[in-house]
N, C-alpha and C positions, 0 to 999 in steps of 0.2 A: 499572552497574542496584542498588538496595537489594537485599540478600538480604532477604525479608520473608513471611513465614507466615499472619501475624495483625496486623489494625490496626485502629488504635482512633481515633477521631476527635471533638476536641471542639468545639463552638459554641457562642456567647453566645445564639443565639436559631435555632429553625427555620430553617432554609433559610441559612445563614451556609457550613457545611461546603459545600452543594451547589456553593454559586456560589464558593468560590476553590478546590474540590477536588476537587469531583463526578468529573468527567473522570478523575482520577488513584482515585479510590477504587471508579470503575466497572471501569478498566481491570484494575485488580488482582483484583478480584472473579471477571474473566471467566477470570483465569487461575487460579482457585481459591483465592485466598487470602479468608481470614477478616475479613470489615471488620463493624466496628461502629460505630455512632454514639451520640454522646452530647450533649445541649444541656445547658445552665447553667440557662436559664427557658424557660418555654413560650412567650414569644413575644405574652402577654397584653396588651400595651401597645401592638404590630401596628398600630393602627388609625388615620386618619386625621379617621377621626369622633368626636364627644367624646363621641355618647349610647351606643358602643358596650359593652357586659357586657363586661370583661374575662376575667367565669371563663368564658361562652360561648366567648370567644374561643381561649382557652386549647384546649378541648375540638376545636374547629376545628383548630389549628395542631398538635395533637398526631396528629390522624389523618393530615393533610397531611404532617408528617415520617415516618410509617410507610411512608404511600404514598412517599414522594420514598425513603427508603432501597430500597423494594421496587424501584423504578424504576434503582438503581443496583445491584444484588443483594448488599446490603448484607442483616444479620441484622436480625429487627426481633424482639422490640421493639426502639425505641430509648429510649435512656436519661436522665430527666428528672432532674435535680439537683435540683429542688424552689425555685431561687431565685428572686427577683421580678425581673421584666422593670424594666428601667431601674433598677433598686437594685442592681444586681451589684455585690456587695462582695469583697475578697478577707481569707477569712474562715478561723481554722483549721480550721473545720467543714467546710467546702468543700474546704481541701487537702485532708483526709484522705477526701472522699466521693470528689476524684480517685482519690487514693491505691489507696482501695479498688476501684474500679472497673478499675485497673489490674493489681491483685494475682485479680482474678477474671479477665479477661478475657486475661492476658498478654501482649499485643504484643510483637509485636518494634520496630514505629511506631506513637509516639502522632503525632496532625497535630492544631495547633491555632494560633487566633490570635495571629501575634508582637506583644507585647504593647510593645517597642519602636521601633515603626517609625514615625517623625517624624512629626506633623501628627495623630496617629490620634486622631479626633475622638470617636468613641463609649467612652464611659467602661464599658459593659459588657463593650466587644470588650478593652480595655485590660486589665481584671482578670478576664476570661476567658483570656486569654495567661498572665496572672502564674500563677495558677489552676492551670495547664494543667502548667507547670513546675515549679512548685513541688511538684503532687504527683505528679509522674515521682520527683524525688527523693526524695518521702517513702515513695513506692514501692517503690524500689529501695535502700534504707539501711533492715537491719533492724532498728535501734534506735530510728529516729525515728517511728514508729508501733507505739507498743507495744499498741495497743487493737485494732491489728490482725492483730496476731499472737495475741492472745490467742484470736480470731475464727479461729483457723486459718487466717490467711491468710498465705501465707509471702513474703517480700519476692522482687519481680522489677524487673528491669531491660531496660528498652526499649532495645534498642539507638542507637535513633537519634529524636529529637523533630524533627517538619517544621512548619514555622510562615509561614501563607499569609498573604498581607494584607502581605509585605514590601517594604521599599526594599531590603533585601541580598540577593536572591536567587544562590544557589550551586547550587540543584537544580532544573535544568526535565525535566518529563514530559509525554511528546509525548500528548496526548491526541484525535487528528485522530480515529482509531476508535472513540471513545468520546463524541463533545462531543455526537451524538444523546441518548444515557442521559443526559447531563449535562444537557441540556435539559429531557427528559421530567424528570426528578427538581426541576427548578426550576418546570416548568411545575402539579405536582404539589400546589407553595404556591400553589395557586390566589387565596385571601384576600387575598394582595399581589401580585397582578399586577391592569395596567389596561389593559395592552396586550402581547398575547403577542407578536406580531412584533417590538414594538421591543424587546421583553425581548429575543428570538431574537438581531437585529442586534446589539444592544449587547455581549452574552456573546462571540457570531462573534468581534466585532471586537476584544472584547477577547484574548482566548485569540491572535489570529490575530496580536495585535500582542507576544504575550512569544513567541508561535513565532516568528517573522519573523527574529531576529538568529542564530537556528541553525538554517536553513533547515525549519525544520518549520511543518506546515499550520497547527495548532493547540497548541497547551501549557498548563502550568501552573507556577508557578511560586513556589518554599518556601527560605525561611533553614533550614541545617539545623545540628540540635546532636546531636554525637556524646557519650553519655552515659557513654561507658566511660571516656573520658579525664579525666573533668572532676568 
C-alpha cells in the first residue's frame, strides 16, 4: 500500500479523474488523506449540440466538478488551469502551473493521464499526461523553476506519480467499498450523461474486469512512477 497523506490529481477535463481514479481518491479521503483535484480545461466543448455556448457550459461543468469532488470527499474548490478544451498543448507556462500547484499542495502522490498509452486518441489527454509528469519534475528540482522560488514556493518532490488510463498497469487499488462514491461523483457531471443506468453498468463492468485477476470485486489500475530514483 502506498504511503500517502496528501494527493493531487490532474485531469484534462472535468470527469476524467473521477472516471479513472474516483474510487481510489474516495478510499483515500475516507482514511483521512487530503485529496485535491485539478483540471487543465473546463470541458467547455463537451457537448454534441453545435448550438451550445462554450462559456455557459464551462460554468456548468465547473459547478459539476466541485459537486463531484464533494462526492469523493475531496477538497474544494477544484483547481482549473485555464487551458482551452480541445486545444490543450504542452507549454512551459502550463508546466509551471502544474509545478506551482504541486509546490502549494505538497502531495505525496500525484495522479494523471498516462501519456504513453498506445492508441491514446484524445490529444488533450496526451498533453495533460505530459504536463503532469513534466510539472512534477519542475516542482521537485529547485533550480528548474526560479520564478516559483521567487514566489516563496520551495521545491517539493512527490514520491509517486500514478498514471491512469494505462495499458501497463502495475498498481491495483481495490475500490469495492467506494464504488458508490465513484458513481455519485460521475452522476454529478449531469451535463455529460444521457443514460444514468448505462453509465453505472459500464463503470461496474469495467472496474470488475480490472479487479477480477486479483480476486477483487472492483479495482482501479495505474502505472507507477517512483520519482525518487529518476
